[in-house]
C-alpha positions as CSV (number, residue, x, y, z in Angstrom):
1,M,-19.9,-33.3,-30.9
2,P,-23.0,-31.7,-32.2
3,F,-26.2,-33.6,-32.5
4,K,-26.8,-35.0,-36.0
5,A,-30.4,-34.8,-36.9
6,T,-31.9,-37.8,-38.6
7,T,-33.2,-37.1,-42.1
8,P,-36.9,-37.5,-42.6
9,T,-36.3,-39.9,-45.5
10,S,-34.6,-42.3,-43.1
11,Y,-37.8,-42.6,-41.0
12,E,-39.8,-43.1,-44.2
13,Q,-37.4,-45.9,-45.1
14,K,-37.8,-47.4,-41.6
15,F,-41.6,-47.4,-41.9
16,E,-41.4,-49.1,-45.3
17,N,-39.1,-51.8,-44.0
18,L,-41.4,-52.3,-41.0
19,W,-44.6,-52.7,-43.0
20,N,-42.9,-54.9,-45.6
21,F,-41.6,-57.2,-42.9
22,L,-45.0,-57.4,-41.2
23,F,-47.0,-57.9,-44.5
24,W,-44.6,-60.0,-46.6
25,I,-46.2,-63.3,-45.4
26,N,-49.5,-61.9,-46.7
27,G,-48.1,-61.0,-50.1
28,L,-48.4,-57.2,-49.5
29,Q,-45.8,-54.5,-49.7
30,V,-45.6,-50.7,-49.5
31,N,-42.8,-50.4,-52.0
32,N,-41.0,-52.4,-54.7
33,N,-37.9,-53.0,-52.6
34,A,-39.2,-56.0,-50.6
35,S,-37.3,-58.6,-52.6
36,W,-34.7,-58.8,-49.8
37,L,-37.1,-60.8,-47.7
38,Y,-35.9,-64.3,-48.5
39,G,-36.2,-63.8,-52.2
40,E,-39.2,-63.5,-54.5
41,K,-39.7,-67.3,-55.0
42,M,-39.5,-68.0,-51.3
43,R,-41.9,-65.2,-50.6
44,S,-44.4,-66.6,-53.2
45,V,-44.3,-70.1,-51.7
46,A,-44.7,-68.6,-48.1
47,V,-47.7,-66.6,-49.2
48,I,-49.4,-69.7,-50.8
49,I,-48.7,-71.8,-47.7
50,N,-50.0,-69.0,-45.4
51,T,-53.2,-68.5,-47.4
52,T,-53.9,-72.2,-47.5
53,L,-53.4,-72.6,-43.8
54,H,-55.7,-69.6,-43.2
55,L,-58.4,-71.2,-45.2
56,V,-57.9,-74.7,-43.6
57,T,-58.0,-73.2,-40.1
58,A,-61.1,-71.1,-40.8
59,V,-63.0,-74.1,-42.2
60,H,-61.7,-76.4,-39.4
61,Y,-62.9,-74.0,-36.7
62,L,-66.2,-73.4,-38.4
63,L,-66.8,-77.2,-38.5
64,A,-65.7,-77.4,-34.9
65,V,-68.2,-74.6,-34.0
66,L,-71.0,-76.5,-35.7
67,Y,-70.0,-79.7,-34.0
68,G,-69.8,-78.0,-30.7
69,V,-73.3,-76.7,-30.9
70,D,-74.6,-80.2,-30.5
71,T,-71.9,-81.3,-28.1
72,Y,-71.8,-78.4,-25.6
73,I,-74.6,-75.9,-26.1
74,K,-77.3,-78.6,-25.6
75,I,-75.7,-79.8,-22.3
76,N,-75.4,-76.2,-21.1
77,S,-71.5,-76.0,-21.2
78,L,-71.0,-72.7,-22.9
79,H,-67.7,-72.1,-21.2
80,A,-66.1,-74.8,-23.2
81,Y,-67.5,-73.4,-26.4
82,I,-66.1,-69.9,-26.2
83,G,-62.7,-70.9,-27.3
84,F,-64.0,-72.3,-30.6
85,L,-66.0,-69.1,-31.2
86,N,-63.0,-66.9,-30.6
87,G,-60.8,-69.1,-32.7
88,F,-63.2,-69.1,-35.6
89,L,-63.9,-65.4,-35.3
90,C,-60.1,-64.6,-35.4
91,A,-59.5,-66.9,-38.3
92,F,-62.5,-65.5,-40.2
93,V,-61.5,-61.9,-39.7
94,S,-57.9,-62.7,-40.7
95,I,-58.8,-64.6,-43.9
96,C,-61.2,-61.7,-44.9
97,S,-58.5,-59.2,-44.4
98,L,-56.0,-61.3,-46.3
99,L,-58.1,-61.9,-49.3
100,V,-59.5,-58.4,-49.6
101,L,-56.1,-56.7,-49.4
102,K,-54.5,-59.4,-51.6
103,C,-57.1,-58.5,-54.3
104,R,-56.2,-54.8,-53.9
105,K,-52.4,-55.4,-53.9
106,K,-51.6,-52.8,-56.5
107,K,-53.8,-50.2,-54.8
108,F,-52.2,-51.0,-51.5
109,L,-48.8,-50.4,-53.0
110,L,-49.7,-47.2,-54.9
111,F,-51.6,-45.6,-52.0
112,Y,-48.7,-45.6,-49.6
113,R,-46.6,-43.6,-52.0
114,K,-49.1,-40.7,-51.7
115,L,-48.5,-40.4,-48.0
116,A,-44.9,-39.3,-48.2
117,F,-43.8,-36.9,-45.4
118,S,-40.3,-35.9,-46.6
119,D,-40.6,-32.5,-45.0
120,D,-41.7,-33.4,-41.4
121,G,-39.0,-35.4,-39.7
122,N,-40.1,-34.6,-36.1
123,F,-43.6,-35.9,-36.8
124,L,-42.2,-39.1,-38.5
125,K,-39.9,-39.7,-35.6
126,C,-42.7,-39.5,-33.0
127,L,-45.0,-41.5,-35.2
128,Y,-42.4,-44.2,-35.6
129,K,-41.9,-44.5,-31.9
130,T,-45.6,-44.7,-31.1
131,T,-46.2,-47.2,-33.9
132,S,-43.4,-49.4,-32.7
133,I,-44.7,-49.3,-29.1
134,Y,-48.2,-50.3,-30.3
135,L,-46.8,-53.3,-32.3
136,F,-44.6,-54.4,-29.5
137,L,-47.4,-54.3,-26.9
138,L,-49.7,-56.2,-29.2
139,F,-47.0,-58.8,-29.8
140,L,-46.9,-59.4,-26.0
141,V,-50.5,-60.5,-26.1
142,P,-49.8,-63.9,-27.8
143,I,-46.6,-64.3,-25.7
144,F,-48.5,-63.8,-22.4
145,T,-51.3,-66.0,-23.8
146,V,-49.1,-69.0,-24.5
147,T,-47.3,-68.5,-21.2
148,S,-50.5,-68.3,-19.1
149,I,-52.0,-71.4,-20.8
150,T,-48.8,-73.4,-20.5
151,V,-48.1,-72.5,-16.9
152,G,-51.8,-73.0,-15.9
153,Y,-52.3,-76.2,-18.0
154,N,-55.6,-77.9,-17.3
155,R,-55.8,-81.5,-18.6
156,T,-59.6,-81.5,-18.6
157,V,-60.0,-78.3,-20.6
158,A,-57.2,-79.3,-23.0
159,S,-58.8,-82.7,-23.6
160,N,-62.3,-81.3,-24.2
161,F,-60.9,-78.7,-26.6
162,T,-58.9,-81.3,-28.5
163,S,-61.9,-83.7,-28.6
164,V,-64.2,-81.1,-30.2
165,L,-61.5,-80.0,-32.7
166,M,-61.0,-83.6,-33.7
167,F,-64.8,-84.2,-33.9
168,G,-65.2,-86.5,-30.9
169,L,-61.9,-88.3,-30.8
170,D,-61.7,-90.3,-27.6
171,D,-58.9,-89.4,-25.2
172,S,-58.1,-93.1,-24.8
173,S,-57.1,-93.3,-28.4
174,Q,-53.5,-93.7,-29.4
175,L,-53.8,-90.7,-31.7
176,F,-55.1,-88.4,-29.0
177,Y,-51.5,-87.3,-28.0
178,Y,-50.7,-86.3,-31.5
179,A,-54.0,-84.6,-31.8
180,K,-53.2,-82.5,-28.8
181,I,-49.9,-81.4,-30.4
182,L,-51.7,-80.6,-33.6
183,T,-54.3,-78.6,-31.7
184,F,-51.6,-76.6,-29.9
185,C,-49.8,-75.8,-33.1
186,Q,-53.0,-74.7,-34.7
187,F,-53.7,-72.5,-31.7
188,L,-50.3,-70.9,-32.1
189,F,-51.0,-70.3,-35.7
190,V,-54.3,-68.5,-34.9
191,L,-52.6,-66.3,-32.3
192,I,-49.5,-65.3,-34.3
193,F,-50.4,-65.5,-38.0
194,C,-54.1,-64.7,-37.6
195,K,-54.6,-62.5,-34.7
196,Y,-51.3,-60.6,-34.8
197,S,-51.6,-60.2,-38.5
198,V,-55.0,-58.5,-38.1
199,D,-53.7,-56.4,-35.2
200,S,-50.8,-55.2,-37.5
201,M,-53.2,-54.3,-40.2
202,I,-55.3,-52.3,-37.7
203,V,-52.1,-50.5,-36.5
204,Y,-51.3,-49.8,-40.2
205,F,-54.7,-48.3,-40.7
206,V,-54.2,-46.1,-37.5
207,H,-50.8,-45.1,-39.0
208,I,-52.5,-43.9,-42.2
209,C,-55.2,-42.0,-40.3
210,K,-52.5,-40.1,-38.3
211,K,-50.7,-39.1,-41.5
212,I,-53.9,-37.9,-43.1
213,A,-54.9,-36.0,-40.0
214,R,-51.5,-34.4,-40.0
215,K,-52.0,-33.2,-43.6
216,F,-55.3,-31.6,-42.7
217,R,-53.8,-30.0,-39.6
218,I,-51.0,-28.4,-41.6
219,L,-53.5,-27.0,-44.1
220,N,-55.7,-25.7,-41.2
221,Q,-52.7,-23.9,-39.7
222,K,-52.0,-22.0,-42.9
223,L,-55.6,-20.8,-43.1
224,Q,-55.8,-20.0,-39.4
225,L,-52.6,-17.9,-39.7
226,A,-54.3,-15.9,-42.4
227,L,-57.5,-15.4,-40.4
228,V,-55.6,-14.3,-37.3
229,N,-53.6,-11.7,-39.3
230,Q,-56.9,-10.6,-40.8
231,R,-55.5,-10.4,-44.3
232,S,-57.4,-11.1,-47.5
233,L,-56.0,-14.1,-49.4
234,R,-55.5,-13.7,-53.1
235,F,-57.3,-15.9,-55.6
236,N,-54.2,-17.9,-56.2
237,D,-53.8,-18.6,-52.5
238,F,-57.4,-19.8,-52.2
239,N,-57.0,-21.9,-55.4
240,H,-54.0,-23.6,-53.8
241,L,-55.9,-24.2,-50.6
242,R,-58.8,-25.7,-52.5
243,Q,-56.6,-27.9,-54.6
244,R,-54.7,-29.1,-51.5
245,H,-57.8,-29.7,-49.5
246,Q,-59.3,-31.7,-52.5
247,Q,-56.2,-33.8,-52.7
248,I,-56.3,-34.7,-49.0
249,C,-60.1,-35.4,-49.2
250,Q,-59.3,-37.7,-52.1
251,L,-56.8,-39.6,-50.0
252,T,-59.4,-40.0,-47.3
253,E,-61.8,-41.4,-49.8
254,E,-59.2,-43.8,-51.0
255,V,-58.7,-45.0,-47.4
256,N,-62.4,-45.8,-47.2
257,Q,-62.4,-47.6,-50.5
258,L,-59.1,-49.5,-49.8
259,F,-60.2,-50.8,-46.3
260,S,-63.9,-51.4,-47.2
261,P,-65.5,-53.6,-45.9
262,L,-62.6,-54.4,-43.5
263,I,-63.1,-51.5,-41.2
264,A,-66.7,-52.7,-40.4
265,I,-65.4,-56.3,-40.1
266,W,-62.6,-55.3,-37.7
267,L,-64.9,-53.2,-35.5
268,L,-67.6,-55.9,-35.4
269,G,-65.0,-58.6,-34.8
270,L,-63.3,-56.7,-31.9
271,A,-66.7,-56.0,-30.3
272,V,-68.0,-59.5,-30.5
273,S,-64.7,-61.0,-29.4
274,L,-64.7,-58.6,-26.5
275,C,-68.1,-59.8,-25.4
276,F,-67.0,-63.4,-25.7
277,D,-63.9,-62.7,-23.5
278,L,-65.9,-60.9,-20.9
279,R,-68.3,-63.9,-20.8
280,A,-65.4,-66.2,-20.3
281,F,-63.7,-63.9,-17.7
282,K,-67.0,-64.0,-15.7
283,M,-66.9,-67.8,-15.6
284,Q,-64.1,-67.8,-13.0
285,F,-61.6,-70.2,-14.6
286,A,-58.2,-70.8,-13.0
287,V,-56.0,-67.8,-12.4
288,F,-53.8,-68.3,-15.5
289,Y,-56.9,-68.7,-17.7
290,N,-58.4,-65.5,-16.3
291,L,-55.1,-63.8,-17.0
292,F,-55.3,-65.0,-20.6
293,F,-58.8,-63.6,-21.1
294,G,-57.9,-60.4,-19.2
295,I,-54.9,-59.7,-21.5
296,K,-57.1,-60.3,-24.6
297,I,-59.8,-57.9,-23.2
298,L,-57.2,-55.2,-22.6
299,G,-55.7,-55.6,-26.1
300,E,-59.1,-55.4,-27.8
301,I,-60.1,-52.3,-25.8
302,C,-56.9,-50.6,-26.8
303,L,-57.4,-51.4,-30.5
304,L,-60.9,-50.1,-30.4
305,I,-59.8,-46.9,-28.8
306,L,-57.0,-46.4,-31.3
307,V,-59.3,-46.9,-34.3
308,F,-62.0,-44.6,-33.0
309,K,-59.5,-41.9,-31.7
310,T,-57.5,-41.6,-34.9
311,S,-60.5,-41.8,-37.2
312,A,-62.3,-39.1,-35.2
313,E,-59.2,-37.0,-35.4
314,V,-59.3,-37.1,-39.2
315,N,-63.0,-36.2,-39.2
316,S,-62.4,-33.3,-36.8
317,E,-59.4,-31.9,-38.7
318,A,-61.3,-32.2,-42.0
319,H,-64.2,-30.0,-40.9
320,Y,-62.1,-27.6,-38.8
321,M,-61.5,-25.2,-41.8
322,N,-65.2,-24.9,-42.5
323,E,-66.0,-23.9,-38.9
324,R,-63.2,-21.3,-38.9
325,I,-64.3,-19.7,-42.2
326,L,-68.0,-19.6,-41.3
327,T,-67.2,-17.7,-38.1
328,S,-64.7,-15.2,-39.6
329,T,-65.3,-11.8,-41.1
330,I,-62.8,-9.6,-42.9
331,S,-62.4,-5.9,-42.6
332,W,-61.7,-4.0,-45.7
333,R,-60.3,-0.5,-46.4
334,V,-62.2,1.2,-49.2
335,K,-60.4,3.6,-51.4
336,S,-62.4,6.4,-52.9
337,E,-61.3,8.7,-55.8
338,H,-60.0,11.5,-53.7
339,H,-59.3,10.1,-50.2
340,F,-59.0,7.0,-48.1
341,S,-61.7,6.2,-45.6
342,E,-62.0,3.2,-43.4
343,V,-65.6,1.8,-43.5
344,Q,-66.8,0.1,-40.3
345,N,-68.7,-2.5,-42.3
346,Y,-67.8,-6.1,-42.0
347,Y,-68.7,-8.6,-44.7
348,Y,-67.5,-11.9,-46.0
349,S,-65.0,-11.9,-48.9
350,L,-66.3,-13.6,-52.0
351,N,-63.2,-15.8,-52.0
352,Y,-64.0,-17.0,-48.5
353,I,-67.6,-17.7,-49.4
354,L,-66.6,-19.8,-52.4
355,F,-64.1,-21.7,-50.3
356,S,-66.6,-22.2,-47.6
357,Q,-69.1,-23.7,-50.0
358,R,-66.4,-26.1,-51.2
359,L,-65.9,-27.2,-47.6
360,S,-69.5,-27.4,-46.6
361,T,-70.5,-29.5,-49.6
362,S,-67.7,-32.1,-49.0
363,S,-68.9,-34.8,-46.5
364,I,-65.5,-36.2,-45.9
365,G,-64.4,-38.5,-43.1
366,I,-63.4,-42.0,-42.2
367,T,-66.4,-44.3,-42.2
368,A,-67.0,-47.9,-41.3
369,S,-67.4,-49.1,-44.8
370,G,-70.0,-46.4,-45.5
371,L,-72.3,-47.6,-42.7
372,F,-71.5,-44.8,-40.2
373,L,-69.0,-42.1,-39.5
374,I,-66.3,-43.2,-37.0
375,N,-66.3,-40.5,-34.4
376,A,-67.0,-39.9,-30.7
377,S,-70.7,-40.5,-30.9
378,S,-70.3,-43.9,-32.7
379,F,-67.7,-44.9,-30.1
380,L,-70.1,-44.1,-27.3
381,T,-72.8,-46.1,-29.1
382,M,-70.6,-49.2,-29.3
383,S,-69.4,-48.7,-25.7
384,A,-73.0,-48.5,-24.5
385,S,-73.8,-51.8,-26.3
386,V,-70.9,-53.6,-24.7
387,L,-71.7,-52.1,-21.3
388,T,-75.3,-53.2,-21.7
389,Y,-74.1,-56.7,-22.4
390,V,-71.9,-56.7,-19.3
391,I,-74.8,-55.4,-17.1
392,V,-77.1,-58.1,-18.4
393,L,-74.4,-60.7,-18.0
394,Y,-73.9,-59.9,-14.3
395,Q,-77.5,-59.5,-13.6
396,T,-78.4,-62.9,-15.0
397,S,-75.6,-64.8,-13.2
């Protein structure tokens, strides 16, 4: 029986179903066919409940952080304070992502339609597999987190955590048992609906960057083929390349606008959370608590690498055409009135020069909300900052 190739549109449909399933609780969708998710009314109620819980959790952890300053920092017990900082940071980043994208719901819907890849089934198949792997591995982080904390349960740590979240509730109180249950449920909400929601949005951003980089790469291959064959492109060919390049550049600008200022918030949140977790890992808790922080550290490093790698790939592909054109010359055969003669003079074609000016004047790329270009140098800068923190941390211990 011959192998039956999967049509590219089927993978586009799989992607749409995947993103609709992950984002429906946040009121976001990538097409208009998301009504199958428990109905429109049920979905609206779930979105309202989810948004309310996000706000309540963020405010609750913020108040706990302020209360913990007086309770723990002044008595030099920073290790008991890191959990509240991480919880507040996670809830804050999640509510910012939720509210910003919720306000841009229509743009979020319309933008995905422009990224259709109906003619590249192999690329979509590979992208779908890698995206599914990323999402699955990130989903293992909250599972391993809950497992490690449950197996390595520490009564003292849990009591201190609950006491601060309930603003000094005494562990001898009759309500303390129910307070611990409420604290655990809120912790699960932060892990699943806050952290994993943000992680899914970051993977979606990475998915978009890979598609845009692919569009640039296909355009670069067409131009490179012409340069290798040393043939002069006609005006219509260059006009098509300019228009296509302008369309992809416009997509890149829309990505920056759609996810601004979320990209900067995500990167800052991941970097700060990574520093908090490294500080907690250094404090030498029980084995299962160290396992919890170790898993979180690994997940945050992977997300940072993904964001920087894919964004840098877009920036590299976007400027590849300019580099190729500036280093290319075209040989021409000049026809005289009576005979043909090949002139050994090399010069740039006017079409190439005009196209090169179009490329050189376009400062396109994925930026962190306009603050800096996301590339290898910015990744090294952030890595150096984290490494400096680690060195200072171990030297002062």
